[in-house]
C-alpha positions in Angstrom: 0.2 -29.6 37.2 -0.3 -27.4 40.3 -3.7 -27.9 42.0 -5.0 -24.8 43.6 -7.8 -24.3 46.1 -9.5 -21.0 47.2 -12.2 -21.1 49.9 -15.2 -18.9 50.1 -15.3 -16.4 53.0 -16.6 -18.2 56.1 -18.4 -15.9 58.5 -18.6 -16.5 62.3 -21.1 -14.4 64.1 -18.8 -14.0 67.0 -16.1 -11.4 67.9 -12.5 -12.0 66.8 -11.2 -12.5 70.3 -13.7 -15.2 71.1 -12.8 -17.0 67.9 -9.2 -16.9 68.8 -9.9 -18.4 72.2 -11.7 -21.3 70.4 -8.9 -21.7 67.8 -6.1 -22.0 70.4 -7.9 -25.1 71.9 -7.0 -27.0 68.7 -3.5 -27.4 70.0 -1.5 -29.5 70.8 -3.9 -32.1 69.4 -7.5 -32.0 68.2 -9.9 -35.0 68.8 -12.1 -33.8 66.0 -9.2 -34.3 63.5 -7.9 -37.9 64.1 -5.1 -37.5 61.6 -3.7 -34.6 63.7 -1.5 -36.7 66.0 0.7 -34.1 67.8 2.3 -30.7 67.5 5.5 -29.2 69.0 6.4 -25.6 69.4 9.6 -24.8 67.4 9.8 -21.0 67.8 7.7 -18.4 69.6 7.8 -14.6 69.8 5.7 -12.1 71.8 5.9 -8.3 71.6 6.4 -6.4 74.8 2.9 -4.9 74.7 1.4 -8.3 74.0 -0.2 -7.2 70.7 1.8 -9.5 68.5 2.2 -13.2 69.0 4.1 -15.4 66.5 4.3 -19.1 67.0 5.8 -21.8 64.8 4.7 -25.4 65.3 5.8 -28.7 63.8 2.7 -30.8 63.3 2.6 -34.6 63.0 -0.1 -36.0 60.7 -1.2 -39.6 60.1 -2.2 -39.6 56.5 -5.0 -42.1 55.5 -3.0 -43.7 52.7 -2.7 -47.3 51.6 -0.2 -49.3 53.6 1.7 -50.3 50.4 2.2 -46.6 49.6 3.5 -45.8 53.1 5.8 -48.8 52.9 7.2 -47.6 49.5 7.6 -44.1 50.8 9.2 -45.3 54.0 7.2 -43.2 56.4 4.2 -43.7 58.6 3.7 -40.0 59.4 3.9 -36.7 57.5 5.2 -33.5 59.2 4.1 -30.0 58.5 5.4 -26.6 59.7 2.8 -24.1 60.6 3.5 -20.5 61.4 0.8 -18.4 63.1 1.0 -14.6 63.2 -1.5 -13.1 65.6 -1.9 -9.3 65.8 -4.4 -8.4 68.5 -4.1 -4.7 67.8 -5.2 -5.2 64.2 -7.4 -8.2 65.1 -5.9 -10.5 62.5 -4.4 -14.0 62.5 -2.4 -15.1 59.4 -1.4 -18.8 59.1 1.2 -20.2 56.8 1.9 -23.9 56.5 4.1 -26.1 54.3 5.1 -29.7 54.2 8.5 -30.8 55.7 8.2 -34.5 54.7 8.9 -35.2 51.0 9.5 -31.5 50.3 11.7 -32.4 47.4 8.9 -34.4 45.8 5.7 -32.7 46.9 5.2 -29.0 47.5 2.2 -28.0 49.6 1.6 -24.4 50.7 -1.4 -23.2 52.7 -2.5 -19.7 53.7 -5.3 -18.9 56.1 -6.5 -15.7 57.7 -9.0 -14.7 60.4 -10.1 -11.0 60.1 -12.8 -8.7 61.4 -15.9 -8.6 59.2 -15.8 -5.3 57.1 -19.3 -4.3 58.0 -19.8 -5.8 61.5 -16.9 -5.6 64.0 -18.5 -8.3 66.1 -18.2 -10.9 63.4 -15.2 -12.7 62.1 -14.2 -13.8 58.6 -12.1 -16.8 57.6 -10.4 -17.4 54.3 -8.2 -20.2 53.1 -6.1 -21.0 50.0 -3.7 -23.8 49.2 -1.7 -25.2 46.3 -0.4 -28.7 45.7 2.4 -29.5 43.2 3.6 -33.1 42.9 7.0 -33.2 41.2 7.5 -37.0 41.6 6.4 -39.7 43.9 7.7 -43.1 43.0 5.4 -43.4 40.1 2.3 -42.9 42.3 1.8 -39.2 41.4 -1.9 -39.5 40.5 -2.7 -41.6 43.5 -1.0 -39.2 45.9 -2.8 -36.3 44.3 -6.2 -37.9 44.8 -5.4 -38.9 48.4 -4.1 -35.4 49.2 -7.1 -33.6 47.8 -9.5 -36.0 49.5 -7.8 -35.5 52.8 -7.7 -31.7 52.3 -11.4 -31.5 51.3 -12.4 -33.6 54.3 -10.5 -31.3 56.7 -12.0 -28.2 55.2 -15.5 -29.4 55.8 -14.6 -30.0 59.4 -13.0 -26.6 59.9 -16.2 -24.7 60.8 -17.5 -27.6 62.9 -14.3 -27.5 65.0 -14.5 -23.8 65.8 -18.2 -24.2 66.7 -17.4 -27.2 68.9 -14.9 -25.2 70.9 -17.2 -22.1 71.0 -19.8 -24.3 72.6 -17.2 -25.7 75.0 -16.3 -22.2 76.0 -20.0 -21.3 76.5 -20.4 -24.3 78.8 -17.5 -23.0 80.8 -19.2 -19.7 81.1 -16.9 -17.9 78.7 -19.0 -15.9 76.2 -16.9 -12.8 76.0 -13.2 -12.1 75.7 -12.1 -8.4 76.0 -10.2 -6.8 73.2 -6.5 -6.1 73.4 -5.6 -2.8 75.0 -2.2 -1.2 75.2 -0.5 -1.1 78.7 -1.3 2.0 80.6 2.3 3.3 80.6 2.4 3.5 76.8 -1.3 4.1 76.0 -0.8 7.5 74.6 2.2 6.5 72.5 0.5 3.4 71.2 -2.6 5.1 70.2 -0.6 7.6 68.2 1.7 5.2 66.5 -0.9 2.5 65.9 -4.2 4.2 65.3 -7.2 1.9 65.1 -8.9 1.5 61.8 -12.0 3.7 61.4 -15.2 1.8 62.0 -17.9 2.0 59.3 -21.1 3.8 60.5 -23.8 1.5 61.7 -26.3 0.3 59.0 -29.5 -1.5 59.9 -29.4 -5.1 58.8 -32.7 -6.8 58.1 -33.4 -9.7 60.5 -33.9 -12.1 57.6 -30.6 -11.3 56.1 -28.8 -11.5 59.5 -30.2 -15.0 60.0 -28.7 -16.0 56.6 -25.4 -14.5 57.5 -25.4 -11.9 54.8 -23.4 -8.7 55.0 -24.7 -5.2 54.5 -22.8 -5.0 51.2 -24.5 -8.1 50.0 -27.9 -6.7 50.9 -27.3 -3.3 49.4 -26.1 -4.7 46.1 -29.3 -5.0 44.1 -28.1 -5.2 40.5 -30.1 -7.5 38.2 -28.1 -7.6 34.9 -26.4 -11.0 34.1 -23.2 -9.0 33.6 -23.4 -7.3 37.0 -22.9 -8.6 40.5 -25.9 -10.5 41.8 -28.2 -9.2 44.5 -26.6 -10.6 47.6 -23.1 -10.9 46.0 -20.4 -10.0 48.6 -17.2 -8.0 47.9 -15.8 -8.5 44.4 -13.0 -10.8 45.7 -14.9 -12.6 48.4 -17.8 -15.0 48.6 -19.5 -15.8 51.9 -20.1 -19.4 52.6 -23.6 -18.8 53.8 -24.3 -16.7 50.7 -23.1 -19.6 48.5 -25.5 -22.0 50.2 -28.4 -19.6 50.1 -28.0 -18.3 46.5 -25.9 -20.9 44.6 -26.7 -24.2 46.3 -24.6 -27.0 47.8 -21.1 -26.9 46.3 -18.1 -29.0 47.2 -15.1 -27.1 48.5 -13.3 -27.6 45.2 -16.3 -26.3 43.3 -16.4 -23.3 45.5 -12.7 -22.8 44.9 -13.2 -23.0 41.1 -15.9 -20.4 41.3 -13.9 -17.9 43.3 -10.7 -18.4 41.3 -12.6 -17.8 38.0 -14.3 -14.8 39.4 -11.0 -13.4 40.6 -9.5 -13.9 37.2 -12.3 -12.0 35.6 -11.9 -9.1 38.0 -8.2 -8.9 37.2 -8.4 -9.3 33.4 -12.0 -8.6 32.1 -12.8 -5.1 31.0 -16.4 -4.4 31.7 -19.1 -5.7 34.1 -18.3 -8.9 35.9 -21.0 -11.6 35.5 -23.1 -12.8 38.4 -21.9 -15.7 40.4 -24.8 -17.8 39.1 -23.8 -17.0 35.6 -20.2 -18.0 36.1 -21.3 -21.2 37.9 -23.4 -22.3 34.9 -20.3 -22.2 32.7 -18.3 -24.1 35.2 -20.9 -26.8 35.5 -21.2 -27.1 31.8 -17.5 -28.0 31.7 -17.4 -30.2 34.8 -15.6 -27.4 36.7 -12.6 -27.4 34.4 -11.5 -23.8 34.9 -9.6 -23.4 31.6 -12.5 -24.8 29.5 -15.1 -22.8 31.4 -13.1 -19.6 31.1 -12.7 -20.0 27.4 -16.4 -20.4 26.6 -17.4 -17.8 29.2 -15.1 -15.2 27.6 -16.5 -16.0 24.2 -20.0 -15.6 25.5 -19.3 -12.2 27.3 -17.9 -10.9 24.0 -21.0 -12.1 22.2 -23.3 -10.5 24.7 -21.5 -7.2 24.3 -21.5 -7.3 20.5 -25.2 -8.0 20.3 -26.3 -5.9 23.3 -28.0 -8.9 24.9 -28.0 -7.4 28.4 -30.5 -4.8 27.2 -32.7 -6.9 25.0 -35.6 -7.0 27.5 -35.6 -3.2 27.8 -35.0 -2.2 24.2 -36.5 -4.8 21.9 -40.2 -5.3 21.2 -41.0 -8.5 19.3 -43.0 -8.0 16.0 -46.7 -8.5 16.2 -46.6 -11.7 14.1 -44.5 -13.3 16.9 -46.9 -12.2 19.6 -49.8 -13.7 17.6 -48.4 -16.9 16.1 -45.4 -17.9 18.3 -47.1 -20.6 20.5 -45.0 -20.3 23.6 -45.1 -18.4 26.9 -44.3 -18.5 30.6 -46.8 -20.3 32.9 -46.3 -20.4 36.7 -43.6 -22.8 38.0 -42.9 -26.5 38.6 -42.8 -28.4 41.9 -39.2 -27.5 42.4 -39.9 -23.7 42.0 -38.4 -23.5 38.5 -40.1 -21.1 36.1 -42.2 -23.1 33.6 -42.2 -22.3 29.9 -44.9 -23.9 27.7 -44.3 -24.4 24.0 -47.0 -25.7 21.7 -44.6 -26.6 18.9 -47.1 -28.9 17.1 -49.4 -25.9 16.6 -46.7 -23.5 15.4 -46.1 -22.7 11.8 -42.4 -22.7 11.7 -42.2 -22.2 8.0 -44.6 -19.3 8.1 -42.7 -17.6 10.9 -39.4 -17.9 9.0 -40.9 -16.7 5.8 -42.5 -13.7 7.5 -39.7 -12.7 9.8 -36.4 -14.2 8.7 -34.0 -16.1 10.9 -32.6 -13.2 12.9 -35.9 -12.0 14.4 -36.7 -15.6 15.5 -33.2 -15.9 17.1 -33.6 -12.6 18.9 -37.0 -13.6 20.2 -35.6 -16.8 21.6 -32.8 -14.9 23.3 -35.3 -12.6 24.9 -37.1 -15.7 26.3 -33.8 -16.9 27.8 -33.1 -13.6 29.3 -36.6 -13.5 30.8 -35.9 -17.0 32.1 -32.8 -15.8 34.0 -34.8 -12.9 35.5 -37.5 -15.3 36.7 -35.0 -17.6 38.2 -33.6 -14.8 40.3 -37.1 -13.8 41.4 -38.0 -17.4 42.3 -34.7 -17.7 44.3 -35.9 -14.9 46.5 -39.5 -16.2 46.7 -38.7 -19.8 47.6 -35.7 -19.0 49.8 -33.4 -21.5 47.9 -31.2 -21.2 44.8 -33.1 -21.7 41.5 -30.8 -21.4 38.5 -32.7 -23.2 35.8 -36.2 -23.5 34.3 -38.5 -26.3 33.1 -39.8 -26.4 29.5 -42.9 -28.2 28.6 -43.3 -28.9 24.8 -46.6 -30.1 23.4 -46.1 -31.9 20.1 -49.7 -32.5 19.2 -50.0 -31.6 15.5 -46.3 -32.1 14.7 -45.9 -33.3 11.2 -43.5 -33.1 8.3 -44.4 -29.5 7.7 -42.1 -28.7 10.7 -39.2 -30.3 8.8 -39.0 -27.6 6.2 -35.3 -27.4 5.7 -34.7 -23.6 6.2 -36.8 -23.9 9.3 -34.7 -26.8 10.6 -31.6 -24.8 9.7 -32.9 -21.9 11.7 -33.7 -24.2 14.6 -30.2 -25.7 14.6 -28.6 -22.2 14.6 -30.8 -21.2 17.6 -29.8 -24.4 19.5 -26.2 -23.7 18.8 -26.4 -20.1 20.1 -28.4 -21.1 23.2 -26.1 -24.0 24.0 -23.0 -21.7 23.8 -24.4 -18.8 25.8 -27.0 -20.2 28.2 -25.5 -23.5 29.5 -27.1 -25.3 32.4 -30.2 -23.1 32.3 -32.5 -26.0 31.3 -33.5 -28.0 34.4 -35.9 -30.3 32.7 -37.6 -30.7 29.3 -41.0 -32.5 29.2 -42.1 -33.5 25.7 -45.7 -34.5 25.5 -47.9 -36.2 22.8 -44.9 -37.1 20.6 -46.1 -38.5 17.3 -44.3 -41.1 15.2 -42.7 -38.5 13.0 -40.8 -37.1 16.1 -37.8 -39.5 15.8 -37.1 -38.0 12.3 -37.0 -34.5 13.8 -34.9 -35.8 16.8 -32.4 -37.4 14.4 -31.8 -34.1 12.7 -31.4 -31.9 15.8 -30.0 -34.2 18.5 -26.3 -34.1 17.3 -26.4 -30.4 18.1 -27.7 -30.9 21.7 -25.1 -31.2 24.5 -25.1 -34.7 26.2 -25.7 -33.2 29.6 -28.8 -31.3 28.2 -30.0 -34.4 26.5 -30.2 -36.3 29.8 -32.8 -33.8 31.0 -35.3 -34.8 28.3 -38.4 -36.8 29.4 -40.6 -37.8 26.4 -44.2 -39.1 26.5 -46.3 -40.4 23.6 -50.0 -40.8 23.5 -52.2 -39.4 26.3 -50.9 -41.1 29.3 -48.7 -38.2 30.4 -50.8 -37.5 33.5 -50.3 -41.1 34.8 -47.5 -42.4 37.1 -44.2 -40.9 36.2 -46.0 -38.2 34.1 -46.7 -34.5 34.5 -48.0 -34.8 38.1 -44.5 -35.8 39.2 -43.2 -32.4 38.2 -46.1 -30.0 38.0 -48.9 -29.4 40.5 -52.3 -30.5 39.3 -53.7 -27.0 39.7 -51.5 -25.5 37.0 -51.6 -28.1 34.3 -52.8 -26.2 31.2 -56.3 -26.7 30.0 -55.3 -27.9 26.5 -53.5 -30.8 28.3 -56.5 -31.8 30.2 -55.9 -29.6 33.2 -58.0 -26.9 34.8 -55.6 -23.9 34.5 -56.2 -21.5 31.8 -53.0 -21.0 29.8 -52.5 -17.7 28.0 -49.9 -19.1 25.5 -51.0 -18.2 22.0 -52.6 -21.1 20.1 -50.4 -20.5 17.0 -51.9 -21.5 13.7 -50.8 -20.8 10.1 -49.2 -17.5 9.4 -51.1 -15.8 6.6 -49.1 -15.7 3.3 -49.9 -12.0 3.1 -47.4 -11.5 5.9 -44.6 -13.3 4.1 -41.7 -11.2 3.1 -41.3 -10.6 -0.6 -38.4 -11.9 -2.7 -36.9 -8.4 -2.7 -37.0 -8.3 1.1 -35.4 -11.7 1.3 -32.7 -10.8 -1.2 -30.0 -10.4 1.5 -31.4 -12.9 4.0 -29.8 -16.2 4.8 -33.0 -18.1 4.0 -32.8 -17.1 0.3 -29.1 -18.0 0.0 -29.6 -21.2 1.8 -32.6 -22.3 -0.2 -30.8 -21.5 -3.4 -27.9 -23.7 -2.2 -29.8 -26.9 -1.2 -33.0 -26.7 -3.2 -33.1 -27.7 -6.8 -35.6 -26.5 -9.4 -37.3 -28.7 -11.9 -39.7 -28.3 -14.8 -42.6 -30.7 -15.2 -44.2 -30.9 -18.6 -47.4 -32.5 -19.7 -46.4 -36.0 -20.5 -42.9 -35.5 -19.1 -42.6 -35.9 -15.3 -39.5 -35.1 -13.3 -38.0 -38.0 -11.4 -35.3 -38.4 -8.7 -33.5 -41.7 -8.0 -32.6 -42.7 -4.4 -30.7 -45.9 -3.6 -31.5 -47.5 -0.2 -29.0 -50.1 1.1 -30.6 -50.7 4.6 -34.3 -51.3 5.1 -36.0 -49.1 7.6 -34.2 -46.0 6.4 -36.2 -42.8 6.1 -36.6 -40.8 2.9 -37.7 -37.2 3.5 -38.8 -34.6 1.0 -39.7 -31.0 0.9 -41.0 -29.2 -2.2 -42.9 -26.1 -3.2 -45.2 -26.1 -6.3 -44.2 -22.8 -7.9 -46.4 -23.1 -11.0 -49.2 -25.3 -12.1 -50.7 -28.4 -10.4 -48.8 -31.7 -10.0 -49.2 -35.2 -8.8 -46.5 -36.6 -6.5 -45.7 -40.3 -6.5 -43.0 -42.6 -4.9 -42.1 -45.9 -6.5 -39.8 -48.8 -5.7 -37.7 -51.1 -7.9 -35.3 -53.8 -7.2 -33.1 -52.8 -10.2 -31.8 -49.5 -11.2 -33.1 -47.7 -14.3 -30.6 -48.2 -17.1 -29.0 -45.2 -18.9 -30.9 -44.5 -22.2 -29.4 -45.8 -25.5 -28.9 -43.3 -28.3 -31.8 -44.6 -30.2 -34.0 -45.2 -27.2 -37.1 -43.3 -26.4 -36.8 -44.3 -22.7 -35.1 -42.5 -19.9 -33.9 -39.1 -20.9 -33.1 -35.6 -19.6 -34.3 -32.3 -20.8 -32.9 -29.0 -19.7 -34.8 -25.8 -20.0 -34.3 -22.2 -18.7 -36.8 -22.8 -15.9 -35.1 -25.9 -14.4 -34.2 -29.5 -15.2 -36.4 -32.3 -16.3 -35.2 -35.9 -15.7 -37.1 -39.1 -16.5 -35.9 -42.4 -15.2 -38.7 -44.9 -15.7 -38.3 -46.6 -19.1 -41.4 -46.8 -21.2 -41.0 -50.6 -21.5 -41.2 -50.9 -17.7 -44.6 -52.2 -16.4 -46.1 -51.0 -13.1 -46.5 -54.1 -10.9 -43.8 -56.1 -12.7 -40.7 -53.9 -12.9 -41.6 -51.4 -10.2 -44.3 -50.8 -7.7 -46.1 -47.8 -6.1 -45.4 -47.5 -2.4 -47.4 -44.4 -1.6 -50.8 -43.2 -2.7 -50.6 -40.4 -5.3 -50.8 -36.9 -3.8 -52.3 -34.0 -5.8 -50.6 -30.7 -5.1 -51.9 -27.3 -6.1 -49.9 -24.3 -7.3 -48.5 -22.4 -4.3 -48.6 -25.4 -1.9 -45.6 -26.5 0.2 -45.3 -30.2 0.8 -43.2 -32.1 3.3 -43.2 -35.8 3.8 -41.3 -39.0 4.7 -41.3 -42.6 3.9 -39.9 -45.4 6.1 -38.5 -47.9 3.6 -39.5 -51.5 3.8 -37.0 -52.9 1.4 -33.6 -52.1 0.0 -33.3 -51.2 -3.6 -34.1 -48.1 -5.7 -36.8 -45.6 -4.9 -38.0 -43.0 -7.5 -39.7 -39.7 -6.4 -41.9 -38.5 -9.3 -43.5 -35.1 -9.9 -46.1 -35.4 -12.7 -48.2 -32.9 -14.6 -51.8 -33.0 -13.3 -54.3 -33.0 -16.1 -56.0 -36.3 -15.3 -56.9 -38.4 -12.3 -53.9 -39.5 -10.2 -54.6 -43.1 -10.9 -54.2 -42.7 -14.7 -51.6 -44.6 -16.7 -47.9 -43.8 -16.2 -46.8 -44.8 -19.7 -44.4 -42.2 -21.0 -45.0 -40.3 -24.3 -42.7 -40.3 -27.3 -39.9 -37.8 -27.5 -41.7 -35.9 -30.3 -44.6 -35.3 -28.0 -42.3 -34.2 -25.2 -40.5 -31.7 -27.4 -43.8 -30.4 -28.7 -45.0 -29.9 -25.1 -42.0 -27.5 -24.5 -43.7 -25.0 -26.8 -46.9 -25.0 -24.8 -46.4 -22.8 -21.7 -49.8 -23.8 -20.2 -48.5 -27.4 -20.1 -45.5 -26.6 -17.9 -45.2 -26.8 -14.1 -42.3 -25.9 -11.9 -41.2 -27.3 -8.5 -38.4 -26.5 -6.1 -37.4 -29.6 -4.1 -35.0 -31.0 -1.5 -34.6 -34.7 -0.5 -32.7 -36.3 2.3 -32.1 -39.9 3.5 -31.8 -40.7 7.2 -29.9 -43.9 7.5 -31.4 -46.9 9.4 -28.6 -46.8 11.9 -29.1 -43.1 12.6 -32.8 -43.4 12.7 -32.7 -46.3 15.2 -30.0 -44.4 17.1 -32.4 -41.6 17.7 -34.7 -44.1 19.4 -31.8 -45.4 21.5 -30.9 -41.9 22.6 -34.4 -41.1 23.6 -34.9 -44.3 25.5 -31.7 -43.7 27.4 -33.0 -40.3 28.6 -35.2 -41.9 31.3 -38.3 -41.1 29.2 -41.7 -42.5 29.1 -41.3 -43.6 25.5 -43.0 -47.0 25.3 -45.9 -45.9 23.1 -43.8 -43.9 20.7 -41.2 -46.6 20.5 -43.9 -49.2 19.6 -45.5 -46.9 17.1 -42.2 -46.2 15.3 -41.3 -49.9 15.3 -44.6 -50.9 13.7 -44.3 -48.1 11.2 -40.9 -49.4 10.1 -42.1 -52.9 9.7 -44.8 -51.9 7.3 -44.3 -49.1 4.8 -45.7 -45.8 6.0 -45.4 -42.2 5.3 -46.5 -38.7 6.3 -47.2 -36.2 3.5 -48.5 -32.8 4.6 -49.3 -29.9 2.4 -50.5 -26.4 3.0 
């Protein structure tokens, strides 16, 4: 595979002629490049007027390779041929170099150029590109490639230092100006006619601050702000200034700079439409560890997605519904200690089910996209304010109040879709995620969503339980004390909405949800059941590994019911033909299944592992139970017409059939159950603890909850 390198544009704030005088001092050897042993002139040509000077050198290099490799290769030195073409009239120097040694096994080509800055004729630009293709090398291809790239990268870093070293040397000798080339007097008229000088752009005032940063006029004048347009400060479409990269993009290795420039050039040549900002391209490269092919694939998919959904204009054209403004408990709040914009989300106070029922999945997704777009805009603003590149934000999530209500399955499904869309289109935008006051139910939620979160993103999570988040290693390490929100014990008033339950009057009707994903999804995974007076509905769950988690989510559509969960070491037996025990009744309104045989005795054949829960018509109930023993667990929905502690003896079949005729003795529930395996549940804890999180209290709480049976049942 051919390895390619493309440098950014390096800007020297010195005239071309002075740079050339410094460059010539690199030969025949350069003490700043120890591997550059010697150079001999092979060919040389000078034009009569002195404007053109072409010189070809044979350079001797001592490659820093293992002695064994040199012995196998049979050489101690490597020879390169370098051809320099200097045109003083046009003020350009073009350099071509290729390897002479092992040219049948390794092909190295390098192209460099020194040119006058397009906006300031007293500045000089330098660009460099190279390719490496190893055909074969005694079975050491991979090793040679690594050595070559290491050497090349090292020399690139020294390039600017070398020129500056000789510039300083010239200054010490009193040479601070070298006159431009001028044609000989005898042929001045002819020369000026046949070789006219390029027109010089009219002078443009350059702000002092920009000059100090080494930014060109074109960079300063380009003030576009859309993610799909060039960044404010972005140089010419096919060039990136080295100082610009450091100022707006951060410290990048030469190879990372090369990947950025090559991907940008590819987009300019093939992409129809606006070219993304350099920061935007860089995020996708980082998300794929600077693998250009992989980054290009996901970036192109994202650009198509942005165009299809008009995401570039979402902040200007879309206004969130009032219910989101009132009940979505999240908002922007100052910045962290690194200058990253800070987003605060009070997830524990947010009614996710109510928001989904009132708005649908699409509106929630669009709102999250607008938050991400606003985050990108704030990153750009903070980059200008703090004078350093800021490409990501910090998110602070307060989980106080989180309970099983937040695990309503359509809500979790909506959350997973949002995570999927954000991960695909906003990679590397999350700098840090601080999760505070995590309750013991949090690992259940984490187990459900963590498989959809990228590994690199997961490493940015820091999780705290209890109220010790302001201690050592807590919030104060990342956020200034003056801006800690008041609801977290700080003194700063936070304007983030408090959330709360969305009124059911704002829920969308069944007709409005007819074409919504939520309706189709609930019909797919939720089951309906009828509960009759004297005929409860029961669901059997077999648990193999203790410390698994049984979760449930049900709506009481009609009537009042009592919910129980039982445990038995043996499975209920299928009913015999003449038995009045376990049986199943099907009615138009849903199924009714009974599993507990009437001969079973509570306390002997099975046991109650949760306190009975009375649920009223219209309530939505979510809960979980961490299993203490393996065996068989039975979830039971029972008609509520007596105290929950009443006998559980089952009636005769005649009584059950008679009850079918009495509509007032019929209840209806829609339910969904799920089991999170012990290994998966424990794996969630391992993942969290490996994220460098302050998780001791939460871990201890969860461990204790698994050792003794516990549950969380929340209704509204």
